[in-house]
Backbone as CSV, one residue per row, in Angstrom:
resi,resn,N_x,N_y,N_z,CA_x,CA_y,CA_z,C_x,C_y,C_z
1,MET,120.706,103.996,99.117,119.549,104.234,98.869,118.753,105.176,98.665
2,PRO,117.535,105.522,98.105,117.328,107.130,98.357,116.632,107.556,99.405
3,GLU,116.790,108.901,99.772,116.284,109.073,101.032,114.703,109.726,100.817
4,LEU,113.928,109.954,99.915,112.753,110.226,99.638,112.279,111.126,100.225
5,SER,112.648,112.483,100.742,112.395,113.552,101.142,111.030,113.998,100.645
6,ASP,110.564,113.986,99.307,109.616,114.209,99.104,108.200,113.596,99.490
7,HIS,108.578,112.826,100.148,107.180,111.680,100.704,105.967,112.818,101.761
8,ARG,105.039,112.503,101.355,103.966,113.538,102.403,103.894,112.775,103.514
9,SER,104.190,111.625,104.089,104.172,110.670,105.262,105.564,110.179,105.728
10,ARG,105.913,110.728,106.671,107.074,109.816,107.219,106.905,108.533,107.136
11,GLY,105.941,108.055,107.633,105.743,106.957,108.255,105.228,105.902,107.014
12,VAL,104.774,106.252,105.859,104.762,105.651,104.730,106.462,105.568,104.312
13,ARG,106.952,107.061,103.899,108.370,106.479,103.550,109.285,105.756,104.210
14,ALA,109.299,105.788,105.816,110.178,104.662,106.145,109.546,103.522,105.976
15,LEU,108.160,103.032,105.696,107.942,101.193,105.369,108.398,101.255,103.549
16,VAL,108.328,102.432,102.905,108.618,102.149,101.220,110.338,101.731,101.363
17,LEU,110.809,102.582,101.655,112.561,102.169,102.484,113.131,100.863,103.019
18,LEU,112.382,100.619,104.301,112.288,99.103,104.802,111.930,98.257,103.669
19,HIS,110.568,98.092,102.813,110.631,97.325,101.923,111.569,97.265,100.736
20,GLU,111.902,98.482,100.514,113.363,98.572,99.392,114.632,97.393,99.997
21,ARG,114.879,98.256,101.324,116.082,97.333,101.862,115.696,95.624,101.846
22,GLU,114.577,95.192,102.356,114.297,93.846,102.557,113.926,93.248,101.006
23,LEU,113.518,93.785,100.138,113.573,93.197,98.618,114.815,93.117,98.103
24,LEU,116.214,94.287,97.952,117.178,93.856,97.655,117.738,92.940,98.338
25,ALA,117.472,92.413,99.638,118.232,91.863,100.274,117.816,90.279,100.045
26,PHE,116.572,90.145,99.830,116.334,88.889,99.686,116.680,88.523,97.826
27,PHE,116.843,89.124,96.837,117.390,88.917,96.152,119.060,88.753,95.971
28,VAL,119.832,89.153,97.340,121.009,88.892,97.578,121.257,87.401,97.631
29,THR,119.925,87.101,98.378,120.163,85.662,99.393,119.785,84.953,98.213
30,TRP,118.683,85.039,97.494,118.390,84.297,96.221,119.616,84.160,94.964
31,ARG,120.308,84.725,94.879,121.663,84.633,94.205,122.397,83.717,94.534
32,ARG,122.412,83.832,95.785,123.403,82.868,96.737,122.844,81.988,96.491
33,ALA,121.494,81.496,96.921,120.807,80.248,96.728,121.054,79.426,95.458
34,LEU,120.850,80.457,94.457,120.949,79.650,92.983,122.835,79.564,93.281
35,ALA,123.943,79.887,93.482,124.989,79.677,93.401,125.592,78.347,93.848
36,TRP,124.751,78.011,95.156,124.654,76.940,95.639,124.001,75.533,95.164
37,GLY,123.183,76.316,94.250,122.243,74.604,93.991,121.223,74.350,95.029
38,VAL,121.026,75.387,95.486,119.859,75.258,96.617,118.211,74.741,95.667
39,GLN,118.139,73.242,96.322,116.897,72.458,95.595,115.959,72.653,96.787
40,LEU,114.797,73.129,96.792,113.965,73.311,97.610,112.701,71.857,97.786
41,PRO,112.400,71.230,99.000,111.861,70.409,98.963,110.534,70.407,98.601
42,PRO,109.770,69.106,98.208,108.453,68.987,97.438,107.753,69.486,98.108
43,THR,106.863,70.294,97.722,105.810,70.945,98.191,104.697,70.723,97.172
44,GLU,103.212,71.141,97.356,102.147,71.673,97.167,101.969,72.883,96.818
45,ASN,102.815,73.705,97.070,102.808,75.309,97.068,103.716,75.465,95.994
46,ILE,103.093,75.892,94.730,103.746,76.324,93.546,104.595,77.508,93.932
47,HIS,104.359,78.156,94.588,105.193,79.489,95.129,106.384,78.784,95.227
48,CYS,106.679,77.641,96.157,107.806,77.429,96.816,108.597,76.273,96.207
49,ALA,107.715,75.847,95.080,108.981,74.684,94.343,110.161,74.916,93.686
50,SER,110.565,76.012,93.700,112.206,76.350,93.475,112.260,77.690,93.688
51,PRO,113.549,77.759,93.712,113.945,79.301,93.874,113.521,80.205,93.145
52,GLU,113.222,79.659,91.494,112.797,80.743,90.821,111.710,80.935,90.683
53,ALA,110.549,79.830,91.414,109.399,79.834,91.560,109.194,81.353,92.765
54,MET,109.952,81.161,93.925,110.020,82.084,94.969,110.226,83.051,94.533
55,ALA,111.426,83.487,93.714,111.482,84.981,93.618,110.113,85.299,92.520
56,HIS,109.996,84.971,91.787,108.709,84.957,90.815,107.636,85.546,92.094
57,HIS,107.174,84.754,92.896,106.524,84.653,93.686,106.436,86.427,94.766
58,VAL,107.715,86.397,95.216,108.763,87.519,95.643,107.884,89.125,94.807
59,LEU,108.672,88.747,93.602,108.333,89.669,92.784,107.070,90.389,92.364
60,ARG,105.967,89.041,92.114,104.490,89.332,92.198,103.758,90.267,93.186
61,ALA,104.322,89.194,94.226,103.522,89.657,95.745,104.199,91.193,96.045
62,ALA,104.986,91.804,95.553,105.213,93.054,95.883,104.751,94.345,95.134
63,ARG,104.512,93.929,93.320,103.879,94.385,93.145,102.525,94.489,93.286
64,GLY,101.821,93.330,93.421,100.617,93.292,94.064,100.159,94.045,95.098
65,TYR,101.035,94.106,96.533,101.129,95.238,97.368,100.714,96.084,96.771
66,LEU,101.975,97.030,96.150,101.527,98.375,95.448,100.594,98.913,94.876
67,VAL,100.232,97.908,93.990,98.816,98.058,93.306,97.713,98.390,94.355
68,TRP,97.421,97.407,95.418,96.605,97.346,96.319,96.651,98.411,97.058
69,LEU,97.656,99.005,97.566,97.903,100.357,98.500,97.534,101.508,97.691
70,CYS,98.149,101.350,96.223,97.766,102.486,95.568,95.908,102.705,95.250
71,GLU,95.594,101.484,94.965,94.286,101.666,94.848,93.277,101.747,96.478
72,LYS,93.940,101.705,97.511,93.072,101.794,98.505,93.476,103.357,98.942
73,PHE,94.301,103.911,98.420,94.738,105.135,98.972,94.509,106.328,97.799
74,ASP,93.765,105.748,97.023,93.490,106.633,95.943,94.291,107.216,95.024
75,LEU,95.169,106.526,94.656,96.534,106.931,94.157,96.230,106.607,92.053
76,GLY,95.602,105.987,92.097,95.750,105.246,90.999,96.449,104.350,90.673
77,ASP,96.554,103.630,89.361,97.371,102.754,89.151,98.820,102.807,88.717
78,PRO,99.921,102.317,89.736,101.011,102.492,89.726,101.867,102.286,88.237
79,GLY,101.043,101.177,87.484,101.640,101.301,85.869,102.984,100.084,86.196
80,VAL,103.240,99.181,86.968,103.668,97.973,87.216,103.196,96.928,86.639
81,ALA,104.315,96.703,85.343,103.654,95.115,84.609,103.949,93.768,85.391
82,GLU,103.278,92.870,84.883,103.925,91.541,85.919,105.096,91.509,85.928
83,PRO,105.370,90.516,86.792,107.206,90.131,86.301,107.704,89.189,85.811
84,PRO,108.744,88.933,85.143,109.317,87.974,84.295,108.985,86.781,84.834
85,ALA,108.689,85.619,83.892,108.208,84.496,84.310,109.683,83.824,84.835
86,PRO,109.405,82.465,85.772,110.649,82.167,86.588,111.630,81.754,85.945
87,GLY,111.670,81.258,84.737,112.685,81.055,83.757,113.404,82.122,83.142
88,GLU,112.671,83.315,83.596,113.340,84.504,82.342,114.026,85.394,83.779
89,LEU,114.329,85.102,85.066,114.169,86.018,86.095,116.076,86.062,86.024
90,GLU,116.459,85.182,85.738,118.138,85.306,85.898,118.404,86.556,84.799
91,ALA,117.712,86.550,83.650,117.944,87.518,82.529,117.492,88.786,83.044
92,ALA,116.344,88.991,83.233,115.237,90.016,83.086,114.742,90.455,84.853
93,GLY,115.477,89.584,85.685,114.778,90.142,87.264,115.486,91.483,87.264
94,ASP,116.871,91.723,87.000,117.331,92.863,87.943,116.507,93.677,87.242
95,ALA,116.428,94.027,86.211,116.058,95.677,85.297,114.245,95.055,85.948
96,TYR,113.641,94.361,85.869,112.406,94.458,86.757,112.025,94.954,88.044
97,LEU,113.302,94.381,88.835,113.053,94.685,89.902,113.454,96.695,90.302
98,GLU,114.437,96.726,89.379,115.053,98.230,89.473,113.390,99.001,89.068
99,GLY,112.667,98.683,88.284,111.869,99.454,87.576,110.658,99.495,88.794
100,LEU,110.286,98.254,89.407,109.665,97.820,90.206,109.790,98.767,91.675
101,LEU,111.117,98.799,92.339,111.468,99.761,92.828,111.191,100.777,92.902
102,GLU,111.556,101.833,91.630,111.188,102.862,90.994,109.971,103.301,91.649
103,ARG,108.790,102.598,90.838,107.488,102.565,91.507,107.213,102.980,92.743
104,TRP,107.609,101.845,93.309,107.529,101.996,95.064,107.684,103.271,95.441
105,ARG,109.016,103.798,95.297,109.243,105.282,95.425,108.621,106.149,95.332
106,THR,108.330,106.066,94.224,107.212,107.572,93.802,105.842,107.446,93.833
107,ALA,105.074,105.992,93.703,103.848,105.663,93.513,102.958,106.043,95.109
108,LEU,103.832,106.069,95.977,103.433,106.192,97.139,103.488,107.594,98.147
109,ARG,104.103,108.372,97.046,104.580,109.970,97.600,103.449,110.582,98.043
110,ASP,102.495,110.410,97.610,101.427,111.349,98.160,100.304,110.731,99.006
111,ALA,100.720,109.488,99.489,100.013,108.895,100.385,99.707,109.382,101.866
112,PRO,98.694,109.925,102.222,98.508,110.445,103.450,98.659,109.741,104.891
113,GLY,99.350,109.896,105.361,99.596,109.473,106.801,98.428,109.148,107.514
114,GLU,97.542,110.110,107.836,95.923,109.965,108.482,95.392,109.005,108.047
115,ARG,95.787,108.547,106.903,94.713,107.306,106.381,95.402,105.736,106.693
116,LEU,96.522,105.646,107.236,97.385,104.548,107.760,96.602,103.798,108.242
117,GLU,95.506,104.512,109.460,94.872,103.243,110.091,93.307,102.897,109.649
118,GLU,93.028,102.728,108.302,91.585,102.785,107.697,91.914,101.053,107.156
119,ALA,90.933,100.166,107.698,90.837,98.932,107.383,90.363,98.506,105.978
120,HIS,90.876,97.852,105.156,90.198,97.377,104.268,90.230,95.816,103.711
121,THR,89.699,95.071,103.190,89.791,93.879,102.828,90.990,93.433,101.417
122,SER,91.849,92.433,102.155,93.124,92.491,100.979,92.376,91.350,100.188
123,ARG,93.302,91.180,99.062,92.564,90.374,97.735,92.491,88.960,98.430
124,TRP,93.087,88.541,99.471,92.969,87.028,99.893,91.808,87.005,101.168
125,GLY,90.876,88.335,101.036,89.919,88.058,102.382,89.989,88.450,103.793
126,ARG,91.243,88.559,103.766,91.523,89.248,105.507,91.740,90.931,105.416
127,PRO,91.623,91.106,106.718,91.359,92.647,106.994,92.789,93.208,107.259
128,PHE,93.230,94.423,106.423,94.136,94.878,106.803,93.985,96.656,107.012
129,THR,94.773,97.130,108.209,94.772,98.830,108.019,95.830,99.020,106.595
130,LEU,95.832,100.096,105.830,97.040,100.502,105.140,98.455,100.267,105.399
131,GLU,98.491,100.416,106.732,100.030,100.656,107.479,100.575,99.106,107.630
132,SER,99.142,98.386,108.288,99.579,96.566,108.613,100.166,96.347,107.281
133,MET,99.500,96.788,105.940,99.757,95.747,104.506,101.071,96.478,104.229
134,LEU,101.535,97.531,104.317,102.772,98.236,104.071,103.478,97.053,104.609
135,GLU,103.270,96.823,106.226,104.231,96.311,107.009,104.391,94.707,106.519
136,HIS,103.284,94.469,106.068,103.381,93.156,105.326,104.223,92.677,104.284
137,ALA,104.310,94.189,103.545,104.917,94.087,102.282,106.347,94.353,102.903
138,VAL,106.750,94.558,103.363,107.912,94.839,104.058,108.545,93.019,104.494
139,VAL,107.913,92.886,105.203,108.120,91.168,106.336,108.316,90.055,105.197
140,HIS,107.184,90.115,103.953,106.981,89.172,103.006,108.219,88.799,102.324
141,PRO,109.493,89.520,101.709,110.606,89.021,101.418,111.486,88.518,102.371
142,MET,111.392,88.752,103.265,112.368,88.310,104.766,112.000,86.923,104.864
143,ARG,110.525,86.537,105.025,110.018,85.223,105.392,110.880,84.323,104.114
144,HIS,110.659,84.818,102.978,111.379,83.781,102.010,112.565,83.664,101.702
145,ALA,113.688,84.918,102.070,114.863,85.244,102.429,115.423,84.061,103.929
146,LEU,114.345,84.169,104.913,115.081,83.108,105.457,114.787,81.461,105.370
147,GLN,113.644,81.100,104.301,113.483,79.784,103.845,114.775,79.614,103.461
148,LEU,115.319,80.381,102.174,116.315,80.147,101.302,117.783,79.876,102.002
149,GLU,117.803,80.844,103.322,118.954,80.806,104.415,119.092,79.170,104.651
150,GLU,117.840,78.979,105.125,117.638,77.757,105.797,118.546,76.340,105.264
151,HIS,118.165,76.389,103.858,118.171,75.357,102.784,120.027,75.302,102.502
152,MET,120.260,76.736,102.863,121.944,76.881,102.713,123.252,76.934,104.064
153,GLY,122.153,76.370,104.796,122.445,76.190,106.493,122.665,77.223,107.278
154,ASP,122.452,78.437,106.563,122.856,79.705,107.314,121.281,79.782,108.425
155,GLY,120.523,79.141,108.566,119.162,79.786,109.350,119.619,79.373,110.733
156,VAL,118.739,80.096,111.419,118.980,79.884,112.875,118.940,78.867,113.511
């Protein structure tokens, strides 16, 4: 994992590194779930309809958090494309994930720590401080990894 010594804010840096750790951990769990042949229970939530749909959702959310954060920190568009479709993730997911993580490492480099307490409305209408959105981005892949683990019998 890169050190990211060039980040303006050590708080932002720490959350970027934690996000990377948890996103990588999710994909380790996801690959195990695929190898186990995990089937998720029927649901109306399209993001949890299958392990592939869940992985797409996790990647799309990670992209969305970064775009939103860059917008609110006035850092410009981070230039991250939409993730591959669920059916293309096994083949194209690793390359996409690598590029996404690279953008997370660099796009928030100049985010000022003194603005972390600023509150903004999320795309889904809830208020978040910039710091709490970064924390939300860290926890999101953790939550979905736990879901997959529970279906493999590894849950708590």
